[in-house]
C-alpha positions in Angstrom: -45.1 -12.6 -12.8 -43.3 -13.7 -9.6 -40.7 -11.0 -9.0 -40.3 -7.2 -9.2 -36.8 -6.0 -10.0 -35.4 -2.5 -9.7 -31.9 -1.0 -10.1 -30.9 1.6 -7.5 -27.5 3.1 -8.0 -25.2 0.0 -8.5 -27.4 -2.5 -6.7 -30.2 -4.7 -8.0 -33.3 -5.2 -5.7 -35.6 -8.2 -6.1 -39.1 -8.3 -4.4 -41.7 -11.0 -4.3 -44.9 -9.7 -5.9 -47.2 -12.0 -3.8 -45.6 -11.3 -0.3 -44.2 -7.9 -1.1 -41.0 -8.9 0.7 -37.5 -7.9 -0.3 -35.9 -11.1 -1.3 -32.4 -10.2 -2.5 -30.0 -7.3 -2.9 -27.4 -8.0 -5.6 -24.2 -6.0 -5.9 -24.6 -5.8 -9.7 -22.1 -3.3 -10.9 -19.4 -1.0 -9.6 -21.0 1.9 -11.5 -24.5 3.3 -11.6 -27.1 1.2 -13.4 -28.5 3.2 -16.3 -30.9 0.7 -18.0 -32.8 -2.3 -16.9 -34.8 -4.7 -19.2 -36.8 -7.9 -18.5 -36.2 -10.9 -20.7 -38.8 -13.7 -20.3 -38.9 -16.4 -22.9 -40.7 -19.6 -21.8 -39.0 -20.8 -18.6 -36.2 -18.3 -19.1 -36.7 -15.6 -16.5 -33.9 -13.1 -16.9 -33.0 -9.5 -16.4 -30.5 -7.5 -18.5 -28.7 -4.6 -16.8 -26.3 -2.0 -18.3 -24.2 0.3 -16.2 -22.1 3.4 -16.5 -19.0 1.2 -15.9 -19.5 0.1 -19.6 -20.6 -3.4 -18.8 -23.8 -5.4 -19.7 -24.9 -8.3 -17.5 -27.6 -10.9 -17.8 -29.2 -12.2 -14.5 -31.1 -15.4 -14.1 -33.8 -14.6 -11.6 -34.7 -18.2 -11.0 -31.3 -18.9 -9.5 -31.0 -15.8 -7.2 -31.4 -17.9 -4.1 -28.3 -20.0 -4.8 -25.1 -19.5 -2.9 -23.3 -16.4 -4.0 -19.5 -16.3 -3.7 -18.6 -12.7 -2.9 -15.3 -11.2 -4.1 -13.9 -8.6 -1.8 -13.5 -5.1 -3.3 -13.5 -1.4 -2.5 -16.3 0.9 -3.3 -13.9 3.4 -5.0 -11.1 2.8 -7.4 -7.6 1.7 -6.2 -5.1 4.5 -6.6 -1.9 2.7 -5.5 -0.6 -0.6 -4.1 2.2 -1.2 -1.5 3.5 -4.7 -0.8 5.3 -6.2 2.2 8.7 -7.7 1.7 7.6 -11.3 2.1 4.8 -10.8 -0.4 2.0 -11.9 1.9 0.2 -8.5 2.5 -0.8 -5.7 0.2 -2.0 -2.2 1.2 -4.3 -0.4 -1.2 -5.2 3.3 -1.3 -8.7 4.5 -2.2 -10.1 7.9 -1.6 -12.1 6.8 1.4 -9.8 4.3 3.2 -6.7 2.1 3.3 -7.3 -1.5 2.6 -5.2 -4.4 3.9 -5.3 -7.5 1.8 -4.0 -11.1 2.1 -2.5 -11.8 -1.3 -2.6 -15.6 -1.3 -6.3 -15.8 -0.5 -7.5 -12.5 -1.9 -9.3 -11.6 1.3 -9.8 -8.0 2.4 -8.6 -8.1 6.0 -9.5 -4.6 7.1 -10.3 -1.1 6.1 -8.4 1.6 7.9 -9.6 5.2 8.3 -9.1 7.6 11.2 -12.2 9.5 10.2 -14.7 7.0 8.7 -17.0 9.8 7.6 -15.4 12.2 5.1 -11.9 10.8 5.2 -9.7 11.7 2.2 -6.8 9.2 1.9 -4.0 10.1 -0.6 -1.0 7.8 0.2 -0.2 4.7 2.2 2.8 2.4 2.5 3.4 -0.8 4.5 6.8 -1.4 6.2 8.9 -4.2 4.7 8.2 -6.4 7.8 4.5 -5.8 7.5 4.0 -4.5 11.1 3.2 -0.9 10.5 1.3 1.2 7.9 2.0 4.9 7.2 -0.8 6.8 5.6 -1.8 10.4 4.8 -5.4 11.2 5.5 -7.1 14.7 5.4 -3.9 16.7 6.1 -2.6 14.3 8.7 0.2 11.7 8.7 -0.8 8.5 10.6 1.1 5.4 11.8 -1.0 2.3 12.1 -0.4 -0.9 13.9 -1.5 -3.4 11.3 -2.4 -6.2 13.8 -4.4 -4.2 16.3 -5.6 -1.6 13.7 -4.9 1.2 16.1 -3.2 4.6 15.3 0.1 4.7 17.1 1.2 8.2 16.0 -0.6 11.2 14.5 0.7 14.5 13.2 -0.5 17.3 11.1 1.1 17.9 7.7 -1.2 19.2 4.9 -0.6 18.6 1.3 1.4 15.4 1.5 2.8 14.4 -1.9 4.8 11.2 -1.1 5.8 8.7 1.6 9.1 6.8 1.5 10.9 4.6 3.9 14.5 5.1 5.1 16.9 2.6 6.7 14.7 -0.4 5.8 11.6 0.9 7.5 13.1 2.4 10.7 12.3 5.9 9.4 10.0 7.4 6.9 10.1 10.5 4.7 7.1 12.7 3.9 7.2 15.6 1.5 4.3 18.1 1.4 3.4 21.0 -0.8 -0.1 22.5 -0.1 0.0 24.5 -3.3 0.4 21.3 -5.4 -2.4 19.6 -3.6 -4.8 22.6 -4.2 -3.8 22.7 -7.9 -2.0 26.0 -7.7 0.8 26.4 -10.3 3.4 28.9 -10.9 5.8 29.5 -13.7 8.8 29.7 -11.4 9.4 29.4 -7.7 11.5 31.7 -5.8 15.2 31.2 -6.0 17.8 31.4 -3.3 21.3 30.3 -2.7 20.4 27.5 -0.3 17.6 25.3 0.8 14.7 27.0 2.5 16.0 30.5 1.5 13.7 31.0 -1.5 11.7 34.1 -2.3 8.6 34.8 -0.3 6.5 34.6 -3.4 8.0 31.2 -4.3 6.5 27.8 -3.5 8.2 25.8 -0.8 8.1 22.0 -0.3 8.4 20.8 3.3 10.2 17.5 3.9 10.1 15.7 7.3 11.8 12.5 8.4 10.2 10.7 11.3 11.0 7.6 13.3 8.9 4.4 13.4 6.6 3.7 15.1 6.8 6.7 17.5 6.4 9.2 14.7 9.0 11.6 16.4 10.5 14.1 14.0 14.2 13.3 13.3 14.9 16.3 11.0 13.1 18.5 8.5 14.0 21.0 5.8 12.4 23.2 3.1 13.4 23.6 -0.5 11.9 25.7 -3.4 10.0 24.0 -6.1 8.4 24.8 -9.4 5.0 23.5 -10.3 4.6 22.8 -14.0 1.1 22.9 -15.4 0.2 19.4 -16.7 2.8 17.6 -14.7 2.3 16.1 -11.2 4.5 17.0 -8.3 8.1 15.9 -8.9 8.7 13.6 -5.9 12.0 13.4 -4.1 14.0 10.2 -4.3 16.5 8.4 -2.1 19.9 7.2 -3.4 20.6 3.5 -3.6 22.8 3.6 -0.4 20.3 5.8 1.5 22.9 8.4 2.1 21.3 11.2 0.1 17.9 12.7 -0.6 17.6 14.1 -4.1 14.9 16.7 -4.7 13.7 18.5 -7.9 14.3 22.1 -6.9 15.2 25.4 -8.6 18.3 27.5 -8.9 18.7 31.2 -8.2 17.3 32.0 -11.7 14.1 29.9 -11.1 15.3 27.1 -13.4 15.0 23.4 -12.6 17.9 22.0 -10.6 18.6 19.1 -8.3 19.0 19.8 -4.5 21.1 17.2 -2.6 20.4 16.7 1.1 22.0 14.4 3.6 19.9 11.3 4.4 21.3 11.1 7.9 20.5 14.6 9.3 18.9 16.5 6.4 21.8 18.9 5.9 21.8 20.8 2.6 24.9 19.8 0.6 24.7 21.4 -2.8 22.6 22.0 -5.9 23.3 20.6 -9.4 22.5 22.8 -12.4 21.0 21.2 -15.5 22.2 23.8 -18.0 25.0 21.6 -19.2 22.7 18.8 -20.3 20.1 21.1 -21.8 17.2 20.1 -19.6 14.4 22.7 -19.2 11.7 20.7 -17.3 12.2 17.7 -15.0 9.5 15.1 -15.4 10.9 12.8 -12.7 14.0 11.6 -10.9 15.3 8.0 -10.8 18.2 6.9 -8.6 20.3 4.3 -10.3 20.2 1.1 -8.3 23.7 0.0 -9.1 25.5 3.3 -8.6 24.5 5.3 -5.5 26.3 8.4 -6.7 24.2 8.7 -9.9 20.7 9.9 -10.6 18.7 9.9 -13.8 16.9 13.1 -14.8 13.9 12.1 -17.0 12.2 14.4 -19.5 9.7 13.7 -22.3 12.5 13.3 -24.9 15.4 11.7 -23.0 17.0 10.6 -19.8 20.2 12.2 -18.6 22.4 10.7 -15.9 24.0 13.1 -13.4 26.8 12.4 -10.9 25.7 13.9 -7.5 29.3 14.1 -6.1 31.1 15.7 -9.1 27.9 17.5 -10.2 28.7 16.6 -13.8 26.6 15.3 -16.6 27.6 11.7 -17.4 25.6 10.9 -20.5 22.1 11.2 -22.1 19.9 8.4 -23.3 17.3 9.3 -26.0 13.8 7.8 -25.8 14.4 6.3 -22.3 11.1 6.3 -20.3 12.8 5.8 -16.9 12.4 2.1 -16.1 15.5 0.1 -15.6 16.7 -3.2 -14.4 18.3 -3.7 -10.9 21.8 -3.8 -12.4 21.2 -0.6 -14.4 22.1 -2.1 -17.7 18.8 -2.1 -19.6 15.8 0.2 -19.8 12.5 0.4 -21.6 11.1 2.7 -24.3 7.3 2.7 -24.6 5.7 5.7 -26.3 2.0 6.4 -25.8 1.4 5.9 -29.6 2.5 2.3 -29.4 5.5 0.1 -29.4 7.9 -1.4 -26.8 11.7 -1.6 -27.0 14.5 -2.8 -24.7 17.3 -0.2 -24.5 21.0 -0.7 -23.5 21.6 2.2 -21.2 25.3 2.5 -21.7 25.1 3.3 -25.4 21.4 4.1 -25.7 20.8 1.6 -28.5 17.8 -0.7 -29.0 18.7 -4.3 -28.1 15.3 -6.0 -28.5 11.9 -5.1 -29.9 9.0 -6.5 -27.9 6.2 -4.7 -29.8 6.8 -3.1 -33.2 5.9 0.6 -33.7 2.2 0.5 -34.8 0.0 3.5 -34.9 -2.8 2.6 -32.5 -3.7 6.1 -31.3 -2.6 7.8 -28.1 -3.5 5.8 -25.0 -2.2 5.3 -21.4 0.7 2.9 -21.3 2.2 1.3 -18.2 5.4 -0.7 -18.6 7.8 -2.1 -16.1 10.2 -4.9 -15.2 9.3 -7.5 -12.6 11.3 -7.5 -9.3 13.7 -10.1 -10.6 14.0 -8.5 -14.1 13.0 -11.7 -15.8 9.9 -10.4 -17.4 8.6 -7.1 -18.9 5.0 -6.0 -18.3 3.1 -3.9 -20.8 -0.4 -2.5 -20.2 -2.3 -0.7 -23.0 -5.5 1.2 -22.0 -7.0 1.0 -25.5 -6.7 -2.8 -25.7 -7.2 -3.2 -21.9 -4.7 -6.0 -22.0 -1.6 -6.8 -19.9 1.1 -8.5 -21.9 4.0 -10.3 -20.3 7.3 -10.8 -22.2 10.5 -12.7 -21.3 13.4 -10.3 -21.1 16.0 -12.7 -22.5 14.3 -13.7 -25.7 11.5 -11.1 -26.0 8.8 -13.8 -26.3 5.3 -13.0 -25.2 4.1 -15.6 -22.7 0.8 -14.0 -21.6 -1.9 -11.6 -22.9 -4.3 -11.0 -20.0 -7.6 -9.2 -20.6 -8.4 -6.9 -17.8 -12.0 -6.7 -16.5 -11.6 -2.9 -15.9 -9.1 -0.2 -16.4 -5.8 -0.8 -14.7 -4.8 1.9 -12.2 -2.0 0.3 -10.1 0.4 -2.6 -10.6 3.1 -4.1 -8.4 5.4 -7.2 -8.6 6.1 -9.4 -5.6 9.7 -9.6 -4.4 10.2 -13.1 -5.9 8.9 -12.0 -9.3 6.4 -14.9 -9.5 3.2 -12.9 -9.0 1.6 -9.6 -10.0 -0.8 -7.6 -7.9 -3.2 -5.5 -10.0 -5.6 -2.7 -8.9 -8.4 -1.5 -11.1 -11.1 1.2 -11.2 -13.8 -1.1 -9.9 -12.0 -1.4 -6.5 -10.8 -5.0 -7.0 -7.3 -6.4 -6.7 -6.3 -9.3 -8.9 -3.3 -11.5 -8.1 -1.8 -13.2 -11.2 0.9 -15.9 -11.2 3.3 -15.8 -14.1 3.1 -19.4 -15.4 6.2 -19.6 -17.6 6.2 -23.0 -19.3 10.0 -22.9 -19.3 10.1 -22.9 -15.5 9.3 -26.2 -13.9 9.3 -24.8 -10.4 6.2 -22.7 -11.3 4.2 -25.9 -11.6 4.9 -26.6 -7.9 4.2 -23.0 -7.1 0.8 -23.2 -8.7 0.0 -26.5 -6.9 0.6 -24.9 -3.5 -1.8 -22.0 -4.1 -4.9 -21.9 -1.9 -7.1 -21.8 -5.0 -5.8 -25.2 -6.0 -6.4 -26.8 -2.6 -10.0 -27.8 -1.8 -9.2 -27.9 2.0 -7.4 -24.6 2.2 -10.1 -23.0 4.4 -9.6 -25.7 7.0 -5.9 -25.4 6.9 -6.1 -21.6 7.2 -8.4 -22.0 10.2 -5.9 -24.3 11.9 -3.1 -21.9 11.2 -5.0 -19.0 12.7 -6.0 -21.1 15.7 -2.4 -22.0 16.2 -1.3 -18.3 15.9 -4.0 -17.3 18.5 -2.9 -20.0 20.9 0.8 -18.9 20.6 -0.3 -15.3 21.2 -2.2 -16.3 24.3 0.8 -18.2 25.6 3.0 -15.2 25.1 0.5 -13.0 27.0 0.3 -15.5 29.8 4.1 -15.7 30.1 4.4 -11.9 30.2 1.6 -11.7 32.8 3.3 -14.3 35.0 6.7 -12.6 34.6 5.6 -9.1 35.5 2.8 -10.0 37.9 3.0 -9.7 41.7 4.7 -12.9 43.1 2.9 -14.7 46.0 5.2 -16.1 48.8 3.4 -19.2 50.1 5.9 -19.8 52.9 5.3 -16.4 54.4 1.6 -16.9 54.3 2.0 -20.3 56.1 4.1 -18.7 58.8 1.6 -16.0 59.4 -1.2 -18.6 59.7 0.7 -20.6 62.3 1.5 -17.5 64.3 -2.1 -16.5 64.3 -3.2 -20.0 65.4 -0.7 -20.0 68.4 -1.9 -16.6 69.5 -5.5 -17.7 69.4 -4.8 -20.8 71.5 -2.8 -18.9 74.1 -5.4 -16.2 74.7 -8.4 -18.5 74.8 -10.1 -16.8 71.9 -11.9 -18.4 69.0 -12.1 -17.3 65.4 -15.4 -17.6 63.7 -15.3 -18.6 60.0 -17.6 -15.7 59.1 -15.6 -12.9 60.7 -11.9 -12.2 60.9 -11.9 -10.7 64.5 -11.6 -13.1 67.5 -14.6 -13.4 69.9 -13.9 -13.5 73.7 -15.0 -16.8 75.4 -17.4 -16.8 78.4 -15.5 -17.7 81.6 -17.4 -19.4 84.6 -16.8 -18.5 88.3 -14.8 -21.7 88.8 -12.3 -20.7 86.2 -13.5 -23.2 83.5 -14.3 -21.9 80.1 -17.8 -22.6 78.8 
């Protein structure tokens, strides 16, 4: 017997029996270890661990001193992911902090939390240019400088439910509802003829638009909402042209309606009643990307398209789950009991069938298009697989087995990669290797994981970036520093020398004041 092994929480501790020294601490699981068994057969010295994360691992104790390659991850599960426009940075939200990741290398660059002890982070978004991060933490809205990791603006707003950018990241919208955050629900909120004029017993949502990065309030408004048990807060959406903010509100009878506000100054414009399209409960709103004046009202049974200018019902699409392409022509139907279909949104008919209707039980299903609409993604929590289909021919090109349950997924702007967040706190970046695309082979060759010298190249790039930053700081310091006039200093020195020679005084190098010379009786200086 050479080693003593113990499992404490999610870590594995290894001691030497002879020296009683702690030799190694292994990050074994992302859940608590519930059982530990030793397995020694001949020269095979192993330990088997099982965890509450539903995984079993076998550890070779003889090789514990070999080099371990650590994969960065959070301690808690990832709730959401936000990507910069260039696809180089990802921001993840966990309950305790905001993580900043470098997508190509998979490194966790920093963890941001204004209150490291007891911070409760609910939302975070990175600006399209990647310079700032807006997050909500413990009833406050924060603006971070991503490079310096400093808070630039801080304001109190409890119960934040969403964060959205306006005008390509120059402004940001936050909507808060403390009753929704605390779990309070009501059958109906107070009515009112206009925004912010609901009944005192009703529930009000507070929307604020601030500037970046100062965090100054541009405008704000209130509107009545209805909290439906079993449904999350119905978030406000921004029209495709950014001119309108559309909110799931209530009419004077307490029924669901759409409140339309100006995206420029927050002025309440009008409300759209949903009685004509026979909608009782709004599940979510979706602005159509190809028509700024239309919004889709989604329910559990169908999706109805409304015109926000004419306030009329355009058409209803049965079975539509709310995902559509950027041109607004196609959508997806993915029921929780199984199956995946491509819908034509103009007539509501099924165009292609990706997965036939198979009774697999009721599970969590996540489906979406990639950013370029070339592929369809389908995650099934029962199978724990992420399937990728081509949109044009409905052929499955990938069936990826997840290491843990998927909680967040985003597609990069070029549509070549997927960023996945799981309950174990890890993010995975997958490249869609379509055999029909020859350019993907070159894309895979250029990945850092395919280059043995990528660490050296990355170090050179960072050194070059630091040198350029130092040059900029030096140029700024020289430009705004106090100039020194050498000619004036030379003239002052010459004048001082002449004065000293004319008065017969000498200047000592150690003192700046002249010392009078001793004069003899015959008039000669000694």
